[in-house]
SEFI-970904 format. One record per residue (C-alpha): residue in three letters; x, y, z. Coordinates in Angstrom, 3 decimals, padded with zeros to 6 digits, always signed. Layout:
 rest       c1       c2       c3
  ALA        X        Y        Z
...
END
This chain:
 rest       c1       c2       c3
  MET -030.347 -000.854 +008.247
  ASN -028.189 -002.767 +010.073
  ILE -024.441 -001.810 +010.283
  GLU -023.363 -004.487 +008.269
  SER -025.528 -003.177 +005.294
  ARG -024.753 +000.462 +005.962
  TYR -021.100 +000.096 +005.344
  ARG -021.481 -002.596 +002.678
  VAL -020.310 -000.320 +000.011
  LEU -016.859 -000.360 +001.382
  PHE -016.567 -003.859 +001.005
  GLU -017.275 -003.996 -002.750
  PRO -014.477 -005.131 -005.077
  VAL -012.939 -002.635 -007.212
  LYS -011.529 -003.192 -010.693
  LEU -008.270 -001.936 -011.282
  GLY -006.883 -002.761 -015.178
  PRO -006.169 -006.574 -014.924
  VAL -006.428 -007.051 -011.130
  THR -009.236 -006.404 -008.970
  ALA -008.999 -005.018 -005.428
  PRO -011.238 -006.914 -002.915
  ASN -012.609 -003.850 -001.202
  ARG -012.105 -000.167 -001.210
  PHE -009.650 -000.003 +001.711
  TYR -006.455 +001.116 +000.135
  GLN -003.267 +001.722 +002.242
  VAL -001.208 +004.135 +000.161
  PRO +002.119 +004.589 +000.105
  HIS +003.610 +005.910 +003.177
  CYS +007.073 +005.884 +004.777
  THR +008.061 +003.260 +007.597
  GLY +011.224 +003.913 +008.906
  MET +012.260 +000.496 +007.706
  GLY +012.603 +000.559 +004.232
  ALA +015.614 -001.791 +002.313
  ALA +017.616 -002.037 +005.619
  MET +014.903 -004.009 +007.306
  PRO +012.992 -006.249 +004.908
  ARG +011.647 -008.728 +007.303
  THR +010.279 -005.832 +009.733
  LEU +008.761 -004.152 +006.703
  ALA +007.221 -007.055 +005.271
  GLY +005.640 -008.223 +008.471
  MET +004.316 -004.950 +009.196
  ARG +002.468 -004.883 +005.573
  GLY +001.504 -008.282 +005.882
  MET -000.396 -007.253 +009.307
  LYS -002.069 -004.640 +007.169
  ALA -003.446 -007.320 +004.831
  GLU -004.443 -009.360 +007.492
  GLY -006.362 -006.619 +008.793
  GLY -008.545 -006.250 +005.761
  TRP -006.634 -003.622 +003.834
  GLY -007.503 -004.678 +000.045
  VAL -004.206 -002.983 -001.462
  VAL -001.014 -002.472 +000.406
  CYS +001.899 -000.502 -001.136
  THR +005.212 +000.476 -000.146
  GLU +006.919 +003.303 +001.051
  TYR +008.677 +005.720 -001.638
  CYS +010.794 +002.814 -003.673
  SER +014.116 +003.743 -005.200
  LEU +014.321 +002.416 -008.943
  HIS +018.101 +003.208 -009.093
  PRO +020.792 +004.156 -007.336
  SER +021.033 +007.387 -008.760
  SER +017.882 +007.931 -006.377
  ASP +019.069 +007.646 -002.721
  ASP +017.738 +009.395 -000.060
  GLN +019.856 +008.435 +003.059
  PRO +019.686 +009.170 +005.990
  TYR +016.336 +008.483 +005.254
  PRO +015.029 +005.067 +005.006
  TYR +013.396 +004.081 +001.444
  ALA +012.816 +000.578 -000.381
  SER +014.899 +000.008 -003.439
  LEU +014.139 -002.168 -006.760
  TRP +017.863 -001.898 -007.818
  ASP +018.567 -005.497 -008.372
  GLU +017.651 -009.165 -007.804
  GLY +018.001 -008.865 -003.966
  ASP +015.936 -006.281 -003.604
  VAL +013.419 -008.462 -005.616
  ALA +013.775 -011.102 -003.450
  ASN +013.179 -009.131 -000.085
  LEU +010.241 -007.538 -001.657
  ALA +008.333 -010.519 -002.631
  SER +008.581 -011.168 +001.256
  MET +006.120 -008.587 +001.502
  THR +003.924 -009.532 -001.541
  GLU +003.741 -012.976 -000.377
  GLN +002.582 -011.924 +003.158
  VAL +000.327 -009.633 +001.631
  HIS -001.016 -012.056 -000.692
  ALA -001.574 -014.739 +001.831
  HIS -004.504 -012.484 +003.141
  GLY -006.074 -012.106 -000.347
  ALA -004.838 -008.119 -000.669
  LEU -002.822 -006.735 -003.601
  ALA +000.369 -005.267 -003.265
  GLY +001.412 -002.200 -004.847
  VAL +004.956 -000.782 -005.253
  GLU +005.643 +003.205 -005.393
  LEU +008.294 +003.811 -007.975
  TRP +010.464 +006.563 -007.094
  HIS +013.537 +009.074 -008.403
  GLY +014.155 +011.934 -006.289
  GLY +015.964 +013.966 -008.986
  SER +017.417 +017.064 -007.766
  TYR +015.698 +016.786 -004.537
  VAL +018.128 +014.322 -003.188
  ALA +021.806 +014.170 -002.569
  ASN +022.711 +010.700 -002.775
  MET +024.692 +010.387 +000.314
  LEU +025.172 +006.560 +000.296
  SER +025.579 +006.096 -003.215
  ARG +027.587 +009.034 -004.030
  ARG +026.332 +009.451 -007.406
  PRO +025.918 +013.097 -008.526
  PRO +021.770 +013.513 -008.497
  ILE +020.426 +014.030 -011.878
  GLY +017.316 +017.033 -012.481
  VAL +015.636 +018.892 -015.059
  ARG +018.333 +021.497 -014.514
  SER +021.410 +021.723 -012.171
  MET +020.144 +022.705 -008.589
  LEU +020.647 +022.386 -004.904
  SER +019.221 +019.467 -003.208
  ARG +016.583 +019.680 -000.366
  VAL +019.203 +020.046 +002.669
  ASP +022.938 +019.237 +001.335
  PRO +025.210 +021.699 -000.122
  VAL +025.072 +019.225 -003.434
  GLN +023.816 +020.288 -006.652
  SER +022.324 +018.017 -009.214
  GLN +023.454 +017.259 -012.829
  ARG +021.167 +018.605 -015.694
  MET +019.977 +015.866 -017.935
  ASP +020.541 +015.801 -021.545
  ARG +018.773 +013.254 -023.963
  ARG +020.916 +010.511 -022.993
  ASP +020.495 +010.970 -019.434
  ILE +016.431 +010.846 -019.952
  ARG +016.811 +008.050 -022.164
  GLU +018.747 +006.293 -019.416
  PHE +016.383 +007.056 -016.907
  ARG +013.394 +005.762 -019.269
  ARG +015.383 +002.496 -019.101
  TRP +015.861 +002.251 -015.488
  HIS +012.262 +002.877 -015.042
  LEU +011.367 +000.108 -017.240
  ALA +013.738 -002.273 -015.665
  ALA +012.479 -001.341 -012.158
  ALA +008.862 -001.908 -013.206
  LYS +009.791 -005.714 -014.517
  ARG +011.532 -005.982 -011.282
  ALA +008.129 -005.065 -009.539
  ARG +006.302 -007.744 -011.567
  GLU +008.989 -010.001 -010.873
  ALA +008.729 -009.470 -007.463
  GLY +004.882 -010.352 -007.094
  PHE +003.230 -006.624 -007.227
  ASP +000.019 -006.035 -008.423
  VAL +000.155 -002.267 -008.634
  VAL +003.190 -000.296 -009.787
  TYR +003.122 +003.395 -009.486
  VAL +004.446 +006.375 -011.766
  TYR +005.009 +009.234 -009.208
  PRO +005.086 +012.496 -010.909
  THR +004.708 +014.874 -007.497
  HIS +006.004 +015.859 -004.346
  GLY +008.830 +017.608 -006.185
  TYR +010.845 +014.682 -007.326
  LEU +012.262 +014.504 -010.428
  LEU +009.108 +013.725 -012.657
  ALA +007.658 +016.810 -010.989
  GLU +010.598 +018.807 -011.991
  PHE +009.774 +018.183 -015.652
  LEU +006.319 +019.288 -015.251
  SER +007.392 +022.511 -013.155
  ARG +006.882 +025.821 -015.161
  SER +009.986 +027.381 -013.036
  LEU +012.216 +024.520 -012.795
  ASN +012.039 +023.267 -016.349
  ASP +013.823 +025.863 -018.394
  ARG +014.913 +023.430 -021.450
  ALA +014.137 +024.561 -024.916
  ASP +014.133 +020.625 -026.370
  GLU +010.765 +018.624 -026.775
  TYR +010.975 +018.290 -023.105
  GLY +010.305 +021.894 -021.840
  GLY +008.344 +024.815 -022.737
  SER +004.556 +024.109 -023.222
  LEU +002.899 +021.944 -020.723
  GLU +002.452 +019.325 -023.410
  ASN +006.156 +019.107 -023.664
  ARG +006.933 +019.284 -019.886
  VAL +004.445 +016.179 -019.532
  ARG +006.365 +014.383 -022.374
  LEU +008.325 +012.403 -020.099
  VAL +005.720 +011.272 -017.689
  ARG +003.433 +010.224 -020.742
  GLU +006.306 +008.098 -021.978
  ILE +007.297 +006.256 -018.502
  LEU +003.252 +005.648 -018.393
  GLU +003.360 +004.361 -021.890
  GLU +006.585 +002.126 -021.335
  THR +005.284 +000.610 -018.162
  ARG +001.992 -000.170 -019.392
  ALA +003.576 -002.169 -022.267
  ALA +006.147 -003.750 -019.962
  VAL +003.617 -004.780 -017.003
  GLY +000.326 -003.546 -017.827
  ASP -001.175 -007.280 -018.750
  LYS -000.208 -008.135 -015.359
  CYS -000.097 -005.209 -013.324
  ALA -002.334 -002.287 -012.667
  ILE -000.307 +000.966 -013.165
  ALA -001.187 +004.059 -011.007
  VAL -000.284 +007.396 -010.898
  ARG +000.253 +009.637 -007.705
  PHE -000.337 +013.065 -008.542
  SER -001.296 +016.618 -006.700
  ALA -005.219 +017.558 -007.353
  ASP -004.095 +021.530 -007.254
  GLY -000.536 +021.677 -008.610
  HIS +002.590 +022.164 -006.733
  GLY +002.125 +026.129 -006.278
  VAL +001.592 +028.752 -008.870
  GLU +004.989 +029.214 -009.737
  HIS +005.290 +025.543 -010.714
  LEU +002.308 +024.033 -011.800
  SER -001.181 +025.762 -011.176
  VAL -004.325 +024.306 -010.461
  ALA -005.523 +024.975 -014.160
  GLU -002.338 +022.986 -015.411
  ALA -002.729 +020.154 -013.005
  HIS -006.232 +019.701 -014.151
  ASP -005.017 +019.836 -017.722
  VAL -002.235 +017.039 -016.862
  VAL -004.969 +015.088 -015.664
  GLY -007.184 +015.514 -018.720
  MET -004.296 +014.785 -020.849
  LEU -003.222 +011.445 -019.408
  ALA -006.644 +010.776 -018.133
  GLU -007.105 +006.937 -019.145
  LEU -003.692 +006.307 -019.470
  PRO -003.470 +004.869 -015.735
  ASP -005.353 +002.431 -014.339
  LEU -005.682 +004.431 -011.131
  TRP -005.150 +007.807 -009.939
  ASP -003.754 +008.517 -006.190
  PHE -004.520 +012.387 -005.995
  VAL -002.657 +014.271 -003.318
  VAL -002.406 +017.782 -002.779
  GLY +000.409 +020.175 -003.106
  ASP +001.047 +021.408 +000.394
  TYR +002.279 +017.919 +001.733
  TYR +003.202 +019.079 +005.152
  GLY +000.744 +021.868 +005.922
  GLU -002.358 +019.515 +004.733
  GLU -001.988 +016.471 +003.063
  MET -000.194 +014.900 +006.168
  ALA -000.740 +017.649 +008.728
  THR -001.392 +016.966 +012.066
  SER -005.135 +017.151 +013.576
  ARG -003.786 +020.473 +015.536
  PHE -004.064 +022.197 +012.252
  VAL -006.303 +020.190 +009.742
  LYS -009.375 +018.075 +010.197
  GLU -010.691 +014.618 +008.364
  GLY -011.387 +014.993 +004.919
  SER -009.965 +018.406 +004.180
  LEU -008.804 +017.365 +000.408
  GLU -012.607 +016.369 -000.790
  GLU -013.315 +019.410 -002.613
  ARG -010.387 +019.237 -004.762
  VAL -010.217 +015.598 -005.193
  ALA -013.993 +015.601 -006.003
  ARG -013.065 +018.361 -008.785
  VAL -010.250 +016.158 -010.574
  LYS -012.385 +013.282 -010.290
  ARG -014.397 +014.414 -013.046
  LEU -011.674 +014.449 -015.861
  THR -010.953 +010.541 -015.675
  THR -013.176 +007.747 -015.934
  LYS -010.687 +005.521 -013.800
  PRO -011.110 +004.645 -010.188
  VAL -009.675 +007.276 -007.937
  VAL -008.106 +007.205 -004.159
  SER -007.131 +009.951 -002.132
  VAL -006.366 +010.214 +001.687
  GLY -007.744 +012.520 +004.372
  ARG -006.732 +010.624 +007.823
  PHE -010.259 +008.890 +007.504
  THR -011.283 +007.383 +010.577
  SER -015.068 +007.649 +010.435
  PRO -016.680 +004.838 +008.545
  ASP -019.566 +007.417 +007.526
  THR -017.265 +009.820 +006.397
  MET -015.641 +006.923 +004.500
  VAL -019.219 +006.091 +002.695
  ARG -020.213 +009.385 +001.971
  GLN -016.986 +010.005 +000.016
  VAL -017.909 +006.827 -002.117
  ARG -021.430 +007.300 -002.405
  SER -020.906 +011.025 -003.471
  GLY -018.411 +010.105 -006.029
  VAL -015.508 +011.878 -004.378
  MET -013.315 +008.671 -004.586
  ASP -013.427 +005.216 -005.514
  LEU -011.204 +003.856 -002.759
  ILE -010.783 +005.051 +000.737
  GLY -006.975 +005.805 +000.897
  ALA -005.160 +005.804 +004.192
  ALA -001.769 +005.791 +005.646
  ARG -001.866 +007.083 +009.325
  PRO -005.235 +005.288 +010.147
  SER -003.561 +002.191 +008.830
  ILE -000.964 +002.561 +011.312
  ALA -003.105 +003.425 +014.196
  ASP -005.343 +000.359 +013.496
  PRO -004.053 -002.364 +011.164
  PHE -007.500 -003.806 +011.424
  LEU -010.054 -001.243 +011.055
  PRO -011.498 -002.802 +007.668
  THR -012.310 -005.954 +009.613
  LYS -013.862 -003.829 +012.362
  ILE -015.972 -002.040 +010.315
  ARG -017.027 -005.347 +008.721
  GLU -017.950 -007.141 +011.921
  GLY -019.666 -004.083 +013.082
  ARG -017.174 -003.745 +016.035
  LEU -016.736 +000.249 +015.551
  GLU -016.157 +000.568 +019.204
  ASP -012.893 -001.401 +018.955
  ILE -011.186 +000.695 +016.341
  ARG -008.347 +002.837 +017.293
  GLU -008.506 +005.902 +015.714
  CYS -005.635 +007.954 +014.458
  ILE -005.144 +010.879 +016.806
  GLY -003.452 +013.074 +013.877
  CYS +000.196 +013.354 +016.126
  ASN +002.655 +012.293 +013.390
  VAL +004.677 +010.733 +015.919
  CYS +004.661 +008.033 +013.102
  TYR +006.226 +010.150 +010.807
  SER +008.656 +011.339 +013.129
  ASN +010.323 +008.282 +013.636
  ASN +010.649 +007.512 +010.274
  TYR +012.180 +011.267 +009.664
  ARG +014.571 +010.006 +012.632
  GLY +015.355 +006.963 +010.514
  THR +013.822 +004.112 +012.918
  PRO +010.858 +002.019 +012.204
  LEU +007.357 +003.489 +012.731
  ARG +005.722 +003.790 +016.378
  CYS +002.102 +004.929 +016.961
  THR +000.669 +006.691 +019.920
  GLN -002.377 +004.681 +019.486
  ASN -000.734 +001.365 +018.487
  PRO +001.887 +000.245 +020.559
  THR +002.511 -003.349 +018.487
  MET +003.265 -001.069 +015.246
  GLY +006.865 -001.825 +013.983
  GLU +007.157 -004.718 +016.352
  GLU +005.218 -007.414 +014.106
  TRP +008.408 -009.321 +013.049
  ARG +010.936 -008.171 +015.605
  ARG +008.818 -009.027 +018.860
  GLY +006.142 -011.094 +017.364
  TRP +003.149 -008.600 +018.532
  HIS -000.029 -008.884 +017.027
  PRO -002.210 -005.683 +017.497
  GLU -005.223 -007.945 +018.439
  LYS -003.991 -010.895 +019.897
  VAL -001.895 -011.272 +023.256
  PRO -000.685 -014.545 +024.822
  ARG -002.842 -015.934 +027.949
  GLY -001.395 -015.304 +031.405
  LYS -000.480 -017.443 +033.898
  GLY -003.371 -016.125 +036.174
  GLY -003.395 -013.987 +039.093
  SER -004.114 -010.525 +040.142
  VAL -002.845 -007.466 +039.532
  LEU -002.950 -004.052 +040.955
  VAL -002.087 -001.216 +038.466
  VAL -001.930 +002.146 +040.260
  GLY -002.420 +005.384 +037.972
  ALA -004.705 +005.271 +034.980
  GLY -002.850 +007.530 +032.787
  PRO -002.049 +006.294 +029.200
  ALA +000.419 +003.673 +030.877
  GLY -001.811 +002.614 +033.477
  LEU -004.876 +002.355 +031.166
  GLU -002.633 +000.283 +028.303
  ALA -001.323 -001.658 +031.053
  ALA -004.902 -002.732 +032.596
  ARG -006.621 -003.138 +029.023
  THR -003.901 -005.609 +027.933
  LEU -003.637 -007.624 +031.094
  GLY -007.224 -007.768 +031.383
  ARG -007.158 -009.242 +027.773
  ARG -004.625 -011.589 +029.163
  GLY -007.011 -013.003 +031.647
  TYR -005.269 -011.524 +034.842
  GLU -007.349 -010.145 +037.666
  VAL -007.025 -006.325 +037.056
  THR -007.645 -003.608 +039.839
  LEU -007.261 -000.161 +038.291
  ALA -006.704 +002.710 +040.873
  GLU -006.515 +006.372 +040.003
  ALA -005.916 +009.028 +042.673
  GLY -007.742 +011.652 +040.472
  THR -011.876 +012.042 +040.208
  GLU -011.446 +011.094 +036.110
  PRO -009.429 +008.730 +034.490
  GLY -006.517 +009.585 +031.854
  GLY -003.825 +011.645 +033.376
  ARG -001.986 +013.887 +031.048
  VAL -004.094 +012.934 +028.058
  THR -007.222 +014.141 +029.633
  LEU -005.421 +017.177 +030.984
  GLU -003.623 +017.917 +027.430
  SER -006.462 +016.895 +025.179
  ARG -008.240 +019.820 +026.616
  LEU -005.790 +022.257 +025.151
  PRO -006.018 +024.082 +021.972
  GLY -005.747 +021.791 +019.120
  LEU -005.350 +018.854 +020.833
  SER -008.926 +017.727 +021.421
  GLU -008.436 +014.106 +019.378
  TRP -005.684 +013.261 +021.594
  ALA -008.392 +012.093 +023.718
  ARG -008.816 +009.127 +021.803
  VAL -006.147 +007.646 +023.355
  ARG -008.106 +007.342 +026.721
  GLU -011.541 +006.834 +025.123
  TYR -010.279 +003.945 +023.365
  ARG -008.806 +002.206 +026.167
  LEU -011.626 +003.345 +028.861
  ALA -014.099 +001.611 +025.937
  GLN -012.105 -001.726 +026.176
  ILE -011.941 -001.995 +030.058
  ARG -015.154 -001.158 +030.482
  ALA -015.998 -004.597 +028.088
  LEU -013.668 -006.808 +030.078
  PRO -015.271 -008.423 +033.444
  ASN -012.032 -008.889 +034.739
  VAL -010.937 -005.458 +034.878
  ARG -011.976 -002.822 +037.451
  LEU -011.589 +000.732 +037.766
  TYR -011.685 +002.883 +041.021
  LEU -011.389 +006.753 +040.480
  ASP -010.318 +008.932 +043.628
  ASN -008.157 +006.416 +045.541
  ARG -005.010 +007.551 +046.387
  LEU -002.890 +004.662 +047.543
  SER -000.342 +004.661 +050.256
  ALA +002.566 +002.597 +050.151
  ALA +001.104 +000.359 +053.246
  GLU -002.382 +000.205 +051.302
  VAL -000.902 -001.362 +048.318
  ARG +000.795 -004.187 +050.278
  ALA -002.422 -004.896 +052.098
  PHE -004.091 -005.284 +048.795
  GLY -002.455 -008.596 +048.201
  ALA -002.014 -008.489 +044.479
  ASP +000.287 -010.831 +043.121
  HIS +002.107 -008.140 +040.784
  ILE +002.126 -003.992 +041.460
  PHE +002.439 -001.596 +038.402
  ILE +003.057 +001.891 +039.444
  ALA +001.852 +004.277 +036.722
  THR +001.827 +007.456 +038.764
  GLY +002.980 +009.624 +036.051
  ALA +005.102 +012.777 +036.461
  ARG +004.865 +016.448 +037.164
  TRP +006.800 +019.595 +034.900
  ARG +009.534 +020.877 +036.868
  ARG +008.972 +024.600 +038.502
  ASN +012.891 +025.295 +039.034
  GLY +014.002 +025.675 +035.423
  VAL +016.131 +022.355 +034.902
  GLY +015.798 +020.865 +031.704
  ARG +018.266 +020.925 +028.478
  TRP +019.592 +024.206 +029.282
  HIS +019.793 +024.675 +032.639
  ALA +021.535 +021.483 +034.341
  GLN +021.072 +023.003 +037.722
  PRO +018.029 +025.002 +039.136
  ILE +017.713 +028.491 +038.171
  ALA +019.181 +030.514 +041.046
  GLN +016.552 +033.662 +041.442
  LEU +012.770 +032.518 +040.923
  GLU +010.236 +034.660 +042.608
  GLY +006.993 +035.873 +042.295
  ALA +004.447 +033.942 +039.902
  VAL +006.355 +031.054 +038.259
  LEU +004.019 +028.939 +036.761
  THR +004.162 +025.496 +034.992
  PRO +002.049 +023.704 +032.197
  ASP +000.300 +021.747 +035.130
  ASP -000.734 +024.841 +036.686
  ILE -001.996 +026.101 +033.351
  MET -003.822 +022.927 +032.731
  ALA -005.450 +023.012 +036.371
  GLY -006.915 +026.690 +035.355
  VAL -004.290 +029.053 +036.215
  HIS -004.278 +031.885 +033.452
  PRO -002.114 +034.641 +034.056
  GLN -003.056 +038.298 +032.488
  GLY -000.705 +040.842 +031.742
  ARG +002.862 +040.347 +030.339
  VAL +003.649 +036.433 +030.517
  THR +007.036 +035.150 +029.474
  ILE +007.291 +031.357 +028.407
  PHE +010.702 +029.780 +028.611
  ASP +009.920 +026.687 +026.133
  ASP +013.080 +024.451 +026.481
  ASP +010.611 +021.295 +025.897
  GLN +010.881 +022.243 +022.218
  TYR +008.038 +020.537 +021.181
  TYR +004.339 +021.065 +021.159
  MET +003.527 +022.118 +024.673
  GLY +005.186 +025.509 +024.838
  PRO +003.778 +026.929 +021.633
  VAL +000.127 +025.192 +022.560
  ILE +000.132 +027.222 +025.946
  SER +001.272 +030.288 +024.092
  ASN -001.260 +030.257 +021.619
  LEU -004.017 +029.864 +024.737
  LEU -002.658 +032.384 +026.812
  ALA -002.340 +034.956 +023.967
  GLY -006.166 +033.912 +023.144
  LEU -007.234 +034.894 +026.537
  GLY -005.401 +038.157 +026.238
  ALA -002.163 +037.985 +027.725
  GLU +000.678 +039.798 +026.306
  VAL +003.188 +036.569 +025.605
  THR +006.819 +036.463 +025.029
  TYR +007.674 +033.108 +024.087
  VAL +011.460 +032.647 +024.589
  THR +013.869 +029.263 +023.744
  PRO +017.123 +028.584 +023.412
  VAL +017.033 +027.086 +020.204
  GLY +016.363 +028.569 +016.240
  VAL +012.997 +028.284 +015.895
  ALA +009.713 +027.669 +018.032
  GLY +008.733 +024.225 +018.755
  GLU +011.649 +022.945 +016.835
  TRP +011.138 +019.199 +017.704
  SER +007.807 +019.586 +015.603
  HIS +010.035 +019.730 +012.715
  TYR +010.156 +015.819 +012.872
  THR +006.203 +015.826 +013.022
  GLY +005.983 +017.889 +010.199
  GLU +004.108 +020.816 +011.743
  GLN +007.452 +023.469 +012.571
  ASP +006.105 +025.839 +009.744
  ALA +002.454 +026.097 +011.126
  VAL +003.624 +025.924 +014.725
  GLN +005.581 +029.477 +014.296
  ARG +003.077 +030.776 +011.786
  GLN +000.261 +030.354 +014.555
  LEU +002.410 +032.120 +017.219
  LEU +002.902 +034.898 +015.055
  GLU -000.555 +035.173 +013.742
  ALA -001.748 +035.203 +017.945
  GLY +000.566 +038.375 +018.232
  VAL +003.122 +036.080 +020.285
  ARG +006.709 +037.776 +020.424
  ILE +009.235 +035.132 +019.666
  GLU +012.536 +035.342 +021.153
  VAL +015.344 +032.471 +019.532
  SER +018.578 +031.686 +020.630
  THR +017.709 +032.692 +024.384
  ALA +017.281 +031.248 +027.669
  VAL +015.475 +032.795 +030.832
  THR +018.340 +032.854 +033.532
  GLY +016.340 +034.339 +036.421
  PHE +012.904 +036.354 +037.552
  ASP +012.034 +038.514 +040.563
  GLY +008.309 +038.771 +040.085
  ALA +008.572 +041.824 +037.897
  THR +011.427 +041.226 +035.555
  VAL +012.665 +038.345 +033.444
  SER +016.377 +037.971 +033.140
  LEU +017.426 +036.640 +029.446
  GLY +020.940 +035.375 +028.284
  CYS +021.834 +034.866 +024.900
  ALA +022.484 +031.385 +023.838
  TYR +025.693 +032.205 +021.963
  THR +027.350 +035.085 +023.846
  GLY +025.858 +034.883 +027.118
  SER +025.157 +038.498 +027.333
  GLU +022.100 +039.215 +029.333
  ARG +019.319 +041.544 +029.147
  THR +015.921 +042.072 +031.044
  HIS +012.328 +041.607 +029.999
  GLY +009.105 +043.053 +031.979
  ALA +006.517 +040.297 +033.039
  GLU +003.959 +039.617 +035.504
  ALA +004.301 +035.899 +035.186
  LEU +006.921 +033.285 +034.009
  VAL +005.724 +029.972 +033.046
  LEU +008.749 +027.083 +032.656
  ILE +008.237 +024.313 +030.313
  THR +011.514 +022.588 +030.644
  SER +011.253 +018.954 +032.149
  ARG +009.278 +016.592 +034.079
  GLN +009.922 +014.919 +037.530
  PRO +008.722 +011.443 +037.579
  GLU +006.155 +011.099 +040.600
  ASP +007.849 +007.840 +041.865
  ALA +007.605 +008.239 +045.293
  LEU +005.259 +005.565 +045.925
  TYR +007.474 +003.152 +043.811
  GLU +010.491 +004.058 +045.820
  GLU +008.644 +003.330 +049.045
  LEU +007.743 +000.017 +047.916
  ALA +010.884 -000.988 +046.270
  GLY +013.036 -000.038 +049.072
  PRO +016.339 +001.664 +049.458
  ASP +018.034 -001.842 +047.673
  GLY +015.333 -001.885 +044.912
  GLU +014.270 -005.483 +045.784
  ALA +010.783 -004.307 +046.565
  SER +010.740 -007.281 +049.974
  GLY +009.469 -010.059 +047.609
  LEU +006.895 -007.923 +045.668
  SER +006.574 -008.375 +042.126
  LEU +006.981 -004.418 +041.423
  ARG +007.563 -002.777 +038.381
  ARG +007.254 +001.101 +037.414
  ILE +005.645 +002.073 +033.797
  GLY +005.067 +005.267 +032.003
  ASP +006.408 +008.915 +032.910
  CYS +006.826 +007.512 +036.390
  ARG +009.740 +005.350 +035.134
  ALA +010.791 +007.586 +032.518
  PRO +009.134 +010.755 +031.183
  ALA +008.707 +011.075 +027.638
  LEU +005.934 +011.379 +024.858
  ILE +002.641 +009.773 +025.430
  ALA +003.433 +007.032 +022.936
  HIS +006.262 +005.839 +025.097
  ALA +004.024 +006.095 +028.096
  VAL +001.258 +003.689 +026.011
  TYR +004.131 +001.067 +024.643
  SER +005.730 +000.823 +028.228
  GLY +002.460 +000.073 +029.579
  HIS +001.894 -002.604 +026.571
  GLU +005.103 -003.832 +026.927
  ALA +005.204 -004.487 +030.634
  ALA +001.636 -005.882 +030.594
  ARG +002.487 -008.238 +027.546
  GLU +005.495 -009.559 +029.063
  LEU +004.284 -010.291 +032.929
  ASP +005.230 -014.206 +033.118
  ASP +006.961 -014.425 +029.827
  PRO +009.904 -016.773 +030.557
  GLU +011.483 -014.820 +027.478
  THR +011.739 -011.264 +029.020
  GLY +014.871 -009.884 +028.746
  GLN +016.153 -011.817 +025.698
  PRO +017.724 -010.120 +023.039
  LEU +015.492 -008.916 +020.419
  ARG +015.312 -010.219 +016.944
  ARG +017.704 -008.038 +014.542
  ASP +016.952 -007.295 +010.851
  ARG +020.383 -007.405 +009.691
  PRO +022.400 -009.247 +007.112
  VAL +025.080 -011.799 +008.833
  ILE +028.572 -012.402 +007.216
  GLU +029.162 -016.136 +007.313
  ARG +032.312 -017.146 +008.687
  ARG +034.709 -018.975 +006.481
END
């Protein structure tokens, strides 16, 4: 069976009420960090997905009225004609490539604080918002009637903006989910009490949306296949809800109740296709098409899910970010060209911080409109030779991009294997899928006859100069500091004796036994991962951090709860709000982050996970004291320039390679902003 026929089922059209999806690839609603504030950026990104072959491309959560405001988190909106015009730009770009456009109409209810609009939130009862010291207004019958009018008006605006799929959204804890909740809905009227009454508002919204736009648009419902926890909506009740509403929508978009812990969990904790069993169970309750997610990266898994009747459309958010052209590559039999999602959730972290998406695998994500970057196309270069020193994530991406631009590229790596930090970190517990960053780029480089990779080649400055390349990229990475300098300590820790180790030592195979203290001032994944590794090897691990929780920054990737739970289950002792202030080889000195009071703790080894020092000696020697590089075309990229996440290193390598010989380099970036007209 040739590859085209093997995956042919994925390219069958699927009828969704009055519209038809051209294939089974469905980009489900996902956050972007762009929202209503960056309509051109948003439209460019969504349009790229359609160009890449996604048959349906949806918005992020789209506020239907000013009483649903999630600032500072970016969201789409359909409040007025201005929003209609902005979102029409997205639908036009999606339609230009033959795809359908979907909009997820959303009301946050008590979950939001309305920090922008300053309107009191509304909810099934008065309760605290997610974070802020703000409570919602309990909705009376008049409020419910107003909400129904708002939803109806937004649905009509969605049709006017050109959307083909309109969502009703009773899940993820938002307003309609509040009405379904047994514990939150304490109403004594026709909207409370029995499950049938609690479903009433969802049914009314569905029927009214159908009457308003159902002849032109498909109606979709996004709903949790396993409820929202026993206290809110049990699995049995969730199945009953689906049974009650089974044939009302044109499409069911099934998720699960544990949003952070499973639905969008990182690859450290959840693997591909974990929702399968629960989605299959609820699919039997309706004859309508079903879409769901599972961080699908394998075409074979996609085919199996469809053929076994688990779902009719392959839903994806993160895989569509990592590779907007994933469907096209499957259709053309170019599986080796797929940039597989690594499940790191760096994409989500940026939305959480209120900035446009970025992706470890796809450096062009979010740059489609602003910089005119295309994930599959790069401009032809002026020609010439480039020497790239270092085959870590920045060097690999630079070599790949330069090779595609037509340069003659030599990639020299001092080590005996390529990948740099990616290779080392992917061997740590839970991070194996991160190796995809290396494997994708190596496969691409091997296919380029003008790129040559040499391992075990440590070059001196004299050798780099003698090589005679037209351009030189230095991508020599960084090393973890051994002196404790980081966020907490601006200067080296005064007393450090005995077995003082860093992540570089651990990744090189040095695994201390006995009592081990880990000082995590990096506050992301490295400290918890190494703690789990050493605890699993039998060490008695104490994890110390100056902040309030373990791996605090992983809050932004949605995994902090899982990180802390995993440490506790591994028997790791966690000391928060504490800094390591010294180590004499047998005793660690600890200082309270608030009072400065000190105490000691016995340990045979100390692992410092604080910050990294750029390995830039080669660059500095080539650049010279004045940085002019004596006429060399010289640049440093990745961690050698500024240590950060792997995503930053990949972006750095891509940016430098794409901009080489570009006369526009250094020009101001396009800004997606309104400009006040001068009178």
